[in-house]
Each structure stands twice: as structure tokens, then as C-alpha cells.
C-alpha positions as CSV (number, residue, x, y, z in Angstrom):
1,M,72.4,79.9,118.0
2,K,75.2,79.2,118.7
3,L,78.4,80.7,117.8
4,I,80.3,78.2,115.3
5,D,76.7,77.9,113.6
6,C,76.5,81.7,113.3
7,I,80.2,81.4,111.8
8,E,79.1,78.7,109.8
9,A,75.9,80.0,108.4
10,Q,78.1,83.7,107.8
11,A,81.1,82.4,105.7
12,A,78.6,80.9,103.5
13,R,77.2,84.6,103.0
14,L,80.9,85.3,101.7
15,T,80.8,82.2,99.5
16,E,77.9,83.3,98.0
17,A,79.0,86.4,97.7
18,G,81.9,85.5,95.7
19,V,84.1,88.3,98.2
20,S,88.3,87.3,97.4
21,F,90.8,86.6,100.6
22,G,94.8,87.3,101.0
23,H,94.5,89.9,103.5
24,G,94.7,87.8,106.6
25,T,92.5,84.3,105.8
26,T,92.2,82.6,102.8
27,K,88.7,80.8,103.2
28,A,85.1,82.0,103.8
29,F,85.5,80.2,107.2
30,D,88.3,81.7,108.7
31,E,87.3,85.2,107.6
32,A,83.7,85.1,109.4
33,A,85.1,83.8,112.4
34,W,87.4,86.5,112.3
35,L,84.9,88.7,112.2
36,A,82.3,87.0,114.1
37,L,85.2,86.7,117.2
38,W,86.4,90.0,116.8
39,R,83.0,91.5,117.2
40,L,82.0,89.5,120.4
41,G,85.4,91.2,121.8
42,L,87.2,87.2,122.0
43,A,90.5,86.6,121.0
44,L,90.9,85.4,117.8
45,D,92.4,82.9,118.8
46,A,89.7,81.4,121.2
47,L,87.4,79.9,119.3
48,D,88.0,76.6,120.2
49,E,86.6,77.5,123.9
50,H,83.7,79.7,122.6
51,E,82.4,77.8,119.4
52,Q,79.7,76.2,121.6
53,Q,78.7,79.6,123.3
54,E,75.0,80.7,122.6
55,L,75.3,83.9,121.2
56,T,72.5,86.5,121.6
57,P,70.1,88.0,118.8
58,T,71.7,91.6,119.5
59,Q,75.1,89.4,118.8
60,Q,74.2,87.6,115.9
61,A,72.7,90.6,114.5
62,E,75.8,92.3,114.9
63,I,78.2,89.8,113.6
64,A,75.7,90.0,110.6
65,A,76.0,93.5,110.4
66,L,79.5,92.7,109.9
67,V,79.1,90.3,107.4
68,G,77.6,92.4,105.3
69,E,79.6,95.2,105.7
70,R,82.6,93.0,104.7
71,I,80.0,92.1,101.2
72,A,78.6,95.4,100.3
73,T,82.3,97.2,101.0
74,R,84.5,94.7,99.6
75,K,87.1,96.6,102.2
76,P,89.8,93.6,103.8
77,A,88.3,92.5,107.3
78,A,91.4,94.2,108.4
79,Y,90.1,97.7,107.8
80,L,86.7,97.2,108.7
81,T,88.2,96.1,112.5
82,R,91.0,98.6,112.4
83,E,93.4,95.4,113.6
84,A,96.3,92.9,111.5
85,W,97.8,90.4,112.8
86,L,101.8,89.0,111.8
87,Q,103.5,86.5,113.5
88,G,101.1,86.7,116.1
89,V,101.5,90.0,116.7
90,P,99.1,93.2,116.7
91,F,99.3,95.9,114.3
92,Y,97.0,98.7,113.7
93,V,95.7,99.3,110.2
94,D,93.4,101.4,108.4
95,E,92.8,102.3,104.6
96,R,96.2,104.9,104.4
97,A,98.7,101.6,104.7
98,I,98.3,98.8,102.6
99,V,97.3,95.8,105.1
100,P,100.5,93.7,106.4
101,R,101.4,89.9,104.9
102,S,104.6,90.6,104.3
103,F,106.0,86.3,104.1
104,I,109.7,88.5,105.0
105,A,107.5,88.0,108.7
106,E,107.9,84.5,108.9
107,L,111.4,84.7,108.1
108,I,112.4,87.2,110.6
109,A,110.4,84.8,113.4
110,D,111.9,81.7,111.9
111,A,115.6,83.2,112.3
112,S,116.4,82.6,108.8
113,I,117.4,86.0,108.1
114,D,119.8,86.2,111.2
115,A,122.9,83.4,109.7
116,W,123.5,85.9,107.4
117,L,124.3,88.7,109.8
118,S,127.2,89.0,112.8
119,E,127.5,90.1,116.4
120,Q,127.9,93.5,114.4
121,T,124.6,94.3,112.8
122,R,123.4,97.0,114.3
123,R,121.7,98.8,111.8
124,V,117.8,97.9,109.7
125,L,116.3,99.7,107.4
126,D,112.8,99.2,106.4
127,L,111.9,100.4,103.4
128,C,108.4,100.9,102.3
129,T,107.1,100.2,105.4
130,G,103.7,100.9,105.3
131,N,102.2,100.5,108.6
132,G,106.0,99.8,110.4
133,S,104.8,96.1,110.9
134,L,108.3,94.4,109.1
135,A,110.4,97.6,111.5
136,V,107.8,96.3,114.8
137,L,109.4,92.7,114.5
138,A,112.6,93.1,113.2
139,A,113.1,95.2,116.5
140,L,111.6,92.6,118.5
141,A,113.6,89.8,117.1
142,W,117.0,92.3,117.0
143,P,117.0,93.8,121.0
144,E,120.3,95.1,119.7
145,V,119.3,96.7,116.3
146,E,118.4,101.0,115.7
147,V,116.1,100.7,112.7
148,D,115.0,102.8,109.9
149,A,112.1,102.8,108.3
150,I,110.6,104.4,104.6
151,D,107.6,105.7,103.3
152,L,106.6,107.6,100.1
153,S,103.7,108.1,101.4
154,P,103.3,110.1,104.7
155,Q,99.5,109.0,105.5
156,A,101.4,105.3,105.7
157,L,103.3,107.0,108.0
158,E,101.2,107.9,110.1
159,V,100.0,104.1,110.6
160,A,103.2,103.7,111.2
161,R,103.7,105.5,113.9
162,I,100.6,103.8,115.8
163,N,102.0,101.3,115.5
164,V,105.7,102.3,116.6
165,D,104.1,103.7,119.7
166,K,101.7,101.0,120.2
167,H,104.7,99.0,120.7
168,G,107.2,101.1,122.6
169,L,109.8,101.6,120.4
170,Q,110.1,105.0,119.6
171,E,113.8,105.0,121.0
172,R,114.5,102.7,118.4
173,I,112.7,103.2,115.3
174,R,113.0,105.9,113.2
175,L,110.4,106.3,110.8
176,L,111.8,108.8,107.6
177,Q,109.2,109.8,104.7
178,G,111.1,109.8,100.8
179,D,111.7,107.8,97.7
180,G,113.2,105.1,97.6
181,L,116.8,105.1,99.3
182,A,116.8,109.2,99.3
183,P,115.6,109.8,102.6
184,A,118.9,107.8,103.9
185,A,121.3,109.6,102.9
186,D,124.7,108.9,104.3
187,Q,123.2,105.9,106.2
188,V,125.0,102.5,106.2
189,Y,122.9,99.4,107.3
190,D,123.9,95.8,107.7
191,L,120.3,94.9,106.7
192,I,117.8,95.4,104.1
193,L,114.1,94.4,104.5
194,C,112.1,95.5,101.6
195,N,108.7,94.3,100.2
196,P,108.2,96.7,97.5
197,P,105.2,97.6,95.1
198,Y,106.0,95.0,92.4
199,V,102.6,94.0,91.4
200,N,103.0,94.0,87.2
201,S,100.4,96.1,84.9
202,G,98.3,92.5,83.7
203,S,97.4,91.9,87.0
204,M,97.1,94.9,88.6
205,A,93.8,95.5,86.0
206,A,92.9,91.7,87.4
207,L,92.8,92.7,90.8
208,P,89.8,91.9,93.1
209,A,88.5,94.4,94.7
210,E,89.8,93.9,97.8
211,Y,93.2,94.6,96.5
212,R,91.8,98.2,94.8
213,A,90.6,99.1,98.5
214,E,94.7,99.3,99.1
215,P,96.8,102.0,98.2
216,E,97.9,101.5,94.4
217,L,101.6,103.1,95.7
218,A,102.2,100.1,97.9
219,L,101.5,97.4,94.6
220,A,102.0,98.8,91.2
221,G,105.3,97.8,89.9
222,G,104.9,99.3,86.5
223,A,104.4,97.1,83.3
224,D,107.0,94.2,84.4
225,G,106.2,95.2,88.2
226,M,110.4,95.9,88.3
227,D,110.3,99.8,87.9
228,F,111.4,100.1,91.8
229,I,113.0,97.4,91.9
230,R,115.4,98.5,89.2
231,Q,116.1,101.5,91.6
232,L,116.7,100.0,94.2
233,L,119.1,97.4,93.1
234,A,121.4,100.0,91.4
235,E,121.5,102.1,95.0
236,A,121.9,99.6,97.4
237,P,125.3,98.7,97.4
238,A,125.9,102.5,99.1
239,F,123.7,102.0,101.9
240,L,124.9,98.5,102.9
241,S,127.9,97.8,104.9
242,E,130.4,95.7,104.0
243,H,128.9,92.7,104.7
244,G,125.4,93.7,103.8
245,V,122.3,91.7,102.9
246,L,118.6,92.9,101.1
247,V,116.0,91.0,101.6
248,L,113.5,91.7,99.0
249,E,109.7,90.0,98.9
250,I,108.5,89.9,94.7
251,G,105.7,87.8,95.7
252,N,104.6,86.1,92.1
253,E,107.1,88.0,89.9
254,R,109.9,85.8,90.4
255,E,109.7,85.1,86.2
256,F,109.9,88.8,85.4
257,F,112.6,89.2,88.1
258,E,114.5,86.7,86.8
259,A,114.6,88.2,83.4
260,A,115.3,91.6,84.0
261,F,118.2,90.5,86.1
262,P,119.5,87.5,85.2
263,S,123.0,87.7,86.0
264,L,121.7,88.7,89.9
265,E,123.4,86.2,92.4
266,V,120.4,85.6,94.7
267,A,119.4,83.2,97.3
268,W,115.5,82.5,97.4
269,M,114.5,82.1,100.9
270,E,111.3,79.9,101.8
271,T,108.3,80.9,103.1
272,S,104.9,79.1,103.3
273,A,104.3,80.1,99.6
274,G,107.4,78.4,98.8
275,E,110.5,79.7,97.6
276,D,110.2,81.8,94.9
277,Q,108.2,84.7,96.9
278,V,111.4,85.8,98.8
279,L,115.1,86.3,97.8
280,L,118.3,87.6,99.4
281,V,121.0,89.2,97.9
282,T,124.5,90.4,99.5
283,K,126.1,93.5,98.6
284,E,129.0,91.9,96.9
285,A,126.7,90.1,94.2
286,L,125.0,93.8,94.2
287,S,128.2,94.9,93.5
288,A,129.1,92.5,90.8
């Protein structure tokens, strides 16, 4: 059996089993390709050059077993491979941290945030850092900055430590444990990035099993999804420099966000998912 035929067959299994996607892929074929290529030790972007490769019976069985584990456990593929990619950068991940998929990564990579920064931008905070991916991407994008990365979960920070070390950024990224902005006491930042828990209680109750496999702490945002965000917006001005900005991801909760903060002036940022997933707000607007 050729690799492409194996992937097609495994994609059909995933579809028939009714698994949910959204942790790096959006459809069954891409998920099957990811698992197959990883199992074979091939680069995830190498399908075109290997799709006609003949697989041994052992290779076919190993791929089928991995897809079977994906179906049986309903764990995101990233938890099975222990690897996730964000903007072409590889990250380690396991069940201690949410699978990285923030749209803020796009804004870092395409320089959408740069217009709001200046030559004086030196201090960046990644709040709710999870596995540390946004902190790493920020340090890679802006070589002149130092980054603090905060998370409430000590377990998530263990994963973040793996990624900071993996990318050799120990000297520029500092990991801090605690609730919200509390660990950053007396610090002032030019840029705060935050992908917080924002899923409202109704949506939490309806999440597929793949999302339930992730730490609930990283997802649940209370009745309207705004519990963490209310505290953050109240406290953030004290932690921002004069021209500092906050970039905040809220997923599909724009309606709840605007109901909670009807008079707050924000700039909605364009991402691959549209203009209602991520917003930018200045210290001036927050202070007003």
C-alpha cells in the first residue's frame, strides 16, 4: 500500500468515528497525514515527495494503531505525538498544558503588532503562557526584548521550561508562577500578550472530548467567559508602560466581550479566522 492510500484509509476511519478537530488540523485527511508522517519519522510538510512511497506491513500496522489510539482516547493528536507546530516553529506539548493554537502567533509572525511597538520596546509579558509557545515566538520575532511568561499552573510551566530550553532562550525568557498579573508585581511592560481562559459555561458544557482532554483551567472563563478578562483589564494599566498595549485573544466570545465592556475602545486584529478573535487595546484606552 502506498502512503497516500494509507492516509486516505485512515482519514476514512477518523471520519467514521466522528472525532473532532481543531488542535492543529481542521479535517480528517490532514489529521491522518500528520499521524502517518510522524509515525514514519518524516517531516510534516513532506507528503508530496513521499506520497507514492510503498509501506511495509509493519509500517501500515503502526500507523493504523496510532490512528486507533486517536479514536479510542479522543486525545488531540499533539498529545499522542508530543509535538505541536505554531507558525512553523516546533513545540513540545503534553497533557499538562493546552495544545498551542493561538491566533496571536499569526500576528507576531506577520508583524501586525509591530506598528504598535517602538524602538523603546524592551519588555514583553506572555500571560497564561501554557506551554510557552507565544513567549518563544515573541523572543524569536523581537531579538531585542526580554520576555516574562506567567501561568497559574506549575505543571504547564514545566512544559514551558522544556520549550524555552529547546529553543535556547533561557537568558531572555523568565517563567513565573501565579494567578494573573500577581507574579509580575512592580514590573512594567511595553506589550502584554494574553490568550486566557475565555470559554463561557454553555460552550464548556458542549465541548467535544478532544477539548475535555485539555486542562480545564486553561479554557473555562465562567458564565460569560469574561471572569479572568475582567480582572486583567482592571489591573493591566498599572503594568503597562506609557505607550504600552495589550493583545488579547477571546476566541468566539466577542458578543460577551462587548456586552461586558461596552465603552472600551479596542482595535480588532485581522487573523485567518476573521476580525473577531483577537483585539488590541492601549493603556490609554484601558485607563479611560
